[in-house]
C-alpha positions as CSV (number, residue, x, y, z in Angstrom):
1,M,17.7,7.5,-14.7
2,D,19.7,6.5,-11.8
3,E,20.0,3.0,-10.1
4,Q,17.6,3.7,-7.3
5,T,14.9,4.9,-9.7
6,R,15.5,1.7,-11.9
7,F,15.1,-0.6,-8.9
8,V,12.0,1.0,-7.7
9,L,10.7,0.8,-11.0
10,R,11.3,-2.9,-11.2
11,R,9.8,-3.4,-7.8
12,I,6.7,-1.8,-8.9
13,F,6.3,-4.0,-12.0
14,K,7.0,-6.9,-9.9
15,K,3.6,-6.5,-8.1
16,I,1.6,-5.8,-11.4
17,P,0.2,-8.7,-13.2
18,S,1.1,-8.8,-16.8
19,R,-2.5,-8.2,-18.1
20,N,-2.7,-5.0,-16.4
21,I,0.7,-3.2,-17.8
22,E,-0.7,-2.1,-21.1
23,D,-3.7,-0.1,-19.7
24,L,-1.4,1.1,-16.6
25,L,1.2,2.7,-19.2
26,K,-1.6,4.2,-21.1
27,N,-3.1,5.9,-18.1
28,W,0.4,7.0,-17.0
29,N,1.1,8.9,-20.1
30,C,4.6,9.1,-19.9
31,L,5.7,7.0,-23.0
32,T,5.2,8.1,-26.4
33,A,2.6,6.5,-28.6
34,D,5.4,5.0,-30.7
35,Q,7.1,3.4,-27.7
36,L,3.7,1.9,-26.5
37,R,3.2,0.4,-30.0
38,A,6.8,-1.1,-29.8
39,L,6.1,-3.0,-26.9
40,D,5.3,-6.7,-27.1
41,Y,3.0,-7.6,-24.2
42,T,3.0,-11.3,-25.2
43,R,6.8,-11.6,-24.3
44,P,8.0,-12.6,-20.9
45,K,7.2,-10.1,-18.0
46,W,10.9,-9.6,-17.2
47,T,11.9,-9.0,-20.8
48,L,9.0,-6.5,-21.2
49,V,9.8,-4.6,-18.1
50,E,13.5,-4.1,-19.2
51,N,12.1,-2.7,-22.6
52,I,9.8,-0.3,-20.6
53,I,12.9,0.6,-18.4
54,S,15.0,1.3,-21.6
55,F,12.1,3.5,-22.9
56,C,12.0,5.3,-19.6
57,E,15.7,6.2,-19.8
58,E,15.1,7.4,-23.3
59,R,12.3,9.7,-22.0
60,R,14.7,10.8,-19.0
61,L,12.1,10.1,-16.4
62,N,12.8,10.5,-12.9
63,L,11.8,9.2,-9.5
64,K,8.8,11.5,-9.4
65,H,7.5,10.0,-12.5
66,I,7.8,6.5,-11.2
67,T,6.2,7.1,-8.0
68,N,3.2,8.5,-9.9
69,L,3.2,5.4,-11.8
70,E,2.7,3.4,-8.7
71,M,0.2,5.7,-7.4
72,I,-1.9,5.3,-10.6
73,N,-1.8,1.5,-9.9
74,R,-2.7,1.7,-6.4
75,I,-5.7,3.7,-7.0
76,K,-6.9,1.4,-9.7
77,N,-6.1,-1.7,-7.5
78,P,-6.5,-0.6,-3.8
79,D,-7.1,-4.1,-2.5
80,S,-3.6,-5.2,-2.3
81,D,-3.0,-4.6,1.2
82,T,-4.9,-4.2,4.7
83,W,-6.6,-0.8,5.3
84,H,-7.1,0.6,8.7
85,T,-9.6,3.3,9.7
86,C,-9.2,6.2,12.1
87,Q,-11.8,8.8,12.9
88,L,-11.4,12.5,13.2
89,V,-13.1,14.0,16.2
90,E,-13.7,17.4,18.0
91,A,-14.2,19.4,14.7
92,Q,-13.3,23.0,15.0
93,D,-15.9,25.9,13.8
94,D,-14.0,26.2,10.5
95,A,-13.6,22.6,9.8
96,L,-16.3,22.5,6.9
97,F,-14.4,25.4,5.3
98,V,-11.2,23.7,4.6
99,E,-10.2,23.8,1.0
100,L,-8.1,21.2,-1.0
101,T,-5.1,23.8,-1.5
102,Q,-5.2,24.7,2.2
103,F,-5.5,20.9,3.1
104,K,-2.3,20.1,0.9
105,E,-0.3,23.0,2.1
106,Q,-0.9,22.4,5.9
107,L,-0.3,18.7,5.6
108,K,3.0,19.1,3.7
109,A,4.2,21.8,5.9
110,Y,3.7,20.0,9.1
111,L,5.3,16.8,7.8
112,E,8.3,18.5,6.1
113,G,8.7,20.6,9.5
114,V,9.4,17.5,11.6
115,I,11.1,15.1,9.1
116,R,13.9,16.4,7.0
117,H,13.7,13.7,4.3
118,I,10.1,12.9,3.2
119,S,8.3,12.6,0.0
120,I,4.5,13.5,-0.2
121,K,2.4,13.3,-3.3
122,I,-1.4,14.1,-3.1
123,K,-3.6,13.3,-6.0
124,K,-7.4,14.1,-6.0
125,H,-9.3,11.1,-7.7
126,E,-12.3,11.4,-9.8
127,D,-14.7,10.4,-6.9
128,E,-13.4,13.2,-4.8
129,A,-11.1,11.1,-2.7
130,L,-7.8,12.3,-1.9
131,W,-5.0,9.9,-2.2
132,I,-1.8,10.7,-0.3
133,R,1.4,8.9,-0.6
134,I,4.1,9.3,1.8
135,A,7.5,7.8,1.6
136,W,9.2,8.2,5.0
137,G,12.8,9.0,5.8
138,D,14.4,10.8,8.5
139,N,17.1,13.4,9.2
140,F,19.6,11.0,8.0
141,S,18.3,8.7,5.3
142,K,16.4,9.3,2.3
143,P,12.7,8.4,1.8
144,N,12.1,4.7,1.4
145,H,10.1,4.5,-1.8
146,L,9.7,0.8,-1.5
147,K,7.3,0.9,1.7
148,P,5.0,3.9,1.1
149,T,2.4,4.8,3.4
150,Y,-1.0,5.5,1.6
151,V,-3.8,7.6,2.9
152,V,-7.5,8.2,1.6
153,H,-9.5,10.9,2.8
154,H,-12.7,12.7,1.5
155,L,-12.6,16.3,2.6
156,H,-15.1,17.4,5.3
157,T,-15.8,13.9,6.3
158,S,-14.5,12.3,9.6
159,Y,-12.9,9.2,8.4
160,V,-9.4,8.4,7.2
161,F,-8.2,5.2,5.7
162,I,-4.6,4.2,6.1
163,C,-2.3,1.3,4.9
164,N,1.4,0.5,5.5
165,L,1.7,2.7,8.4
166,V,4.3,2.0,10.9
167,A,4.2,2.8,14.5
168,K,7.0,5.3,14.8
169,H,5.2,7.4,12.2
170,K,1.6,7.0,13.4
171,I,1.6,10.1,15.9
172,L,3.3,12.3,13.1
173,L,0.6,11.4,10.5
174,Y,-2.2,11.7,13.0
175,Q,-1.0,15.1,14.1
176,A,-0.6,16.3,10.5
177,L,-4.3,15.2,9.7
178,M,-5.7,17.0,12.8
179,V,-3.9,20.3,11.9
180,S,-4.8,20.1,8.0
181,T,-8.5,19.0,8.7
182,K,-9.1,21.4,11.7
183,H,-9.7,18.7,14.1
184,G,-8.9,18.5,17.8
185,S,-8.4,14.8,18.1
186,I,-8.0,11.4,16.1
187,K,-8.9,7.8,17.2
188,D,-8.8,4.3,15.9
189,A,-12.3,3.3,14.3
190,H,-11.4,-0.4,15.0
191,L,-12.2,-1.4,11.4
192,S,-9.8,-2.9,9.0
193,N,-10.3,-4.7,5.6
194,R,-8.5,-5.3,2.5
195,S,-11.6,-3.9,0.6
196,L,-11.1,-0.1,0.7
197,T,-14.5,0.1,-1.5
198,A,-16.3,-1.7,1.1
199,M,-15.0,0.3,4.1
200,R,-15.8,3.7,2.4
201,T,-19.1,2.5,1.2
202,L,-20.0,1.6,5.0
203,L,-18.6,4.5,6.7
204,L,-19.6,7.1,4.3
205,R,-23.1,5.9,4.3
206,H,-23.3,4.7,0.7
207,Y,-24.6,1.5,1.7
208,Q,-28.6,1.2,0.8
209,Q,-29.5,-2.1,2.1
210,V,-32.6,-1.7,4.2
211,F,-33.0,-3.5,7.4
212,P,-36.5,-4.1,9.1
213,N,-37.4,-2.1,12.1
214,N,-39.8,-4.5,13.1
215,Y,-38.3,-7.7,15.1
216,S,-41.9,-9.1,15.7
217,R,-41.5,-11.8,12.9
218,I,-39.0,-14.4,14.0
219,L,-37.2,-17.2,12.3
220,D,-38.5,-19.9,14.4
221,E,-41.5,-20.0,12.1
222,G,-39.2,-21.1,9.4
223,N,-37.8,-23.9,11.4
224,T,-41.1,-25.7,12.6
225,C,-42.0,-29.1,11.3
226,P,-44.6,-28.8,8.5
227,S,-47.9,-30.3,9.9
228,H,-50.0,-30.2,6.7
229,P,-50.4,-33.6,4.9
230,C,-49.0,-32.0,1.8
231,I,-45.4,-32.1,3.2
232,E,-43.6,-30.8,-0.2
233,K,-46.2,-27.8,-0.3
234,E,-45.2,-27.0,3.5
235,H,-41.6,-27.1,2.6
236,A,-42.1,-24.7,-0.4
237,A,-44.0,-22.4,1.8
238,H,-41.5,-22.3,4.6
239,E,-38.6,-21.9,1.8
240,E,-40.4,-18.9,0.4
241,R,-40.7,-17.5,4.0
242,R,-37.1,-17.8,4.6
243,D,-36.1,-16.3,1.2
244,Q,-38.5,-13.3,2.1
245,L,-36.8,-12.9,5.4
246,A,-33.3,-12.8,4.0
247,S,-34.4,-10.4,1.3
248,E,-35.9,-8.0,4.0
249,A,-32.6,-8.3,6.1
250,F,-30.3,-7.8,3.1
251,G,-32.0,-6.6,0.1
252,D,-31.7,-8.2,-3.3
253,S,-28.7,-6.3,-4.4
254,P,-25.1,-7.7,-3.9
255,T,-24.2,-7.5,-0.2
256,L,-21.4,-5.2,1.2
257,K,-18.2,-7.3,1.2
258,L,-17.0,-7.6,4.9
259,E,-14.6,-10.3,6.1
260,T,-14.5,-9.9,9.9
261,A,-16.7,-8.3,12.6
262,V,-15.4,-8.3,16.1
263,Y,-17.7,-7.5,19.2
264,R,-16.3,-6.6,22.5
265,L,-18.7,-7.7,25.2
266,E,-19.3,-6.6,28.8
267,T,-21.8,-8.7,30.6
268,R,-22.3,-10.4,33.9
269,Y,-22.1,-14.1,34.6
270,R,-25.4,-15.8,35.2
271,G,-25.4,-19.1,36.9
272,N,-25.4,-21.0,40.2
273,V,-25.6,-18.3,43.1
274,K,-22.9,-20.5,44.8
275,T,-20.3,-19.9,41.9
276,T,-17.6,-17.3,42.5
277,F,-18.7,-15.2,39.5
278,S,-22.0,-14.4,41.2
279,D,-20.4,-12.4,44.0
280,E,-18.2,-10.2,41.5
281,E,-19.1,-6.7,40.9
282,E,-16.8,-6.5,37.7
283,L,-18.2,-7.1,34.4
284,F,-17.4,-10.4,32.6
285,R,-15.5,-9.2,29.4
286,G,-15.2,-11.3,26.1
287,V,-14.6,-10.9,22.6
288,V,-16.9,-12.5,19.7
289,K,-15.3,-12.6,16.2
290,F,-17.1,-13.4,13.1
291,S,-15.1,-14.3,9.9
292,S,-16.0,-15.1,6.4
293,T,-14.7,-14.2,2.8
294,S,-18.0,-12.3,2.7
295,L,-19.6,-12.0,6.1
296,L,-23.1,-10.3,5.1
297,Q,-23.4,-12.9,2.2
298,S,-22.8,-15.8,4.6
299,L,-25.3,-14.5,7.1
300,R,-27.9,-13.9,4.3
301,H,-27.2,-17.6,3.1
302,C,-27.9,-18.7,6.9
303,V,-31.3,-16.8,7.0
304,A,-32.4,-18.2,3.7
305,S,-31.4,-21.8,4.6
306,G,-33.0,-21.7,8.0
307,D,-30.0,-22.1,10.0
308,F,-30.8,-19.3,12.4
309,S,-33.7,-20.0,15.1
310,Y,-33.9,-16.4,16.6
311,P,-33.8,-12.9,15.3
312,I,-30.7,-11.7,14.2
313,F,-31.7,-8.6,12.5
314,L,-30.5,-6.1,15.3
315,L,-27.0,-7.8,15.2
316,L,-26.9,-7.3,11.3
317,K,-28.2,-3.7,11.5
318,T,-25.2,-2.8,13.7
319,L,-22.7,-4.2,11.3
320,T,-23.6,-1.6,8.7
321,Q,-24.0,1.3,11.2
322,I,-20.7,1.8,12.7
């Protein structure tokens, strides 16, 4: 094992919590059973890592094995970086007939044809997702395994999820994806999140929350002051009504985890006719941003607590129908 491989291995374990190392090594399946039993996971992390490196040298493991370890860890813990989404468009007639082997060969052939030094690893996960790890180099320097790009794609779907992609490699990766998936173009989907699971659930239509199509029942009813003499009973009835509206909007299961929603609006200024805006033909453009650790859960709480005084179901429906 050369110095570069040892350095990469140390950097990988630096990002892995000590409590996850044992299971990760078992899934890696590159150390013997005796070596795994010999490791003391209660010792300080740096001591444990040095022992692991020593066993890796005994097994004569190379950089290929080490990058496979990192890939296993990234698949099990995908939420360590921000993921960005792009959408494949203009599908060719044979796009639905692309097979896994064909996809791999064409993706690698294109990237290896334009970059002399590049490392590409593709793994098919049990949920049918293709995980692609790309360590970029150039015609003069070797691949940088410390800052790889990760790509997740389900064959025959139009969305691709990417993290750690720098601008100079963007056009190369996009072109490779278009060639290997038989599409004519690719565009930014304007959706990013640290939760890869949430984005895949949302865009691949696995989200099962049911939003009502009838907007006639408004939340103003839940905010009116009770007029019945039995005030406590009135409050209980209104609280039940708000809970019902929240349940209709979001369902009873845990909500999809979204952190940010950004709306780009184009409208016209409506004010005094003497203002300068009233004579302008150009649209008034603005951006509205909603942020929360769990945006839909926060909105559900607002509905249940009666903080909203007008229907928001149409807005909420668009959040889960990109």
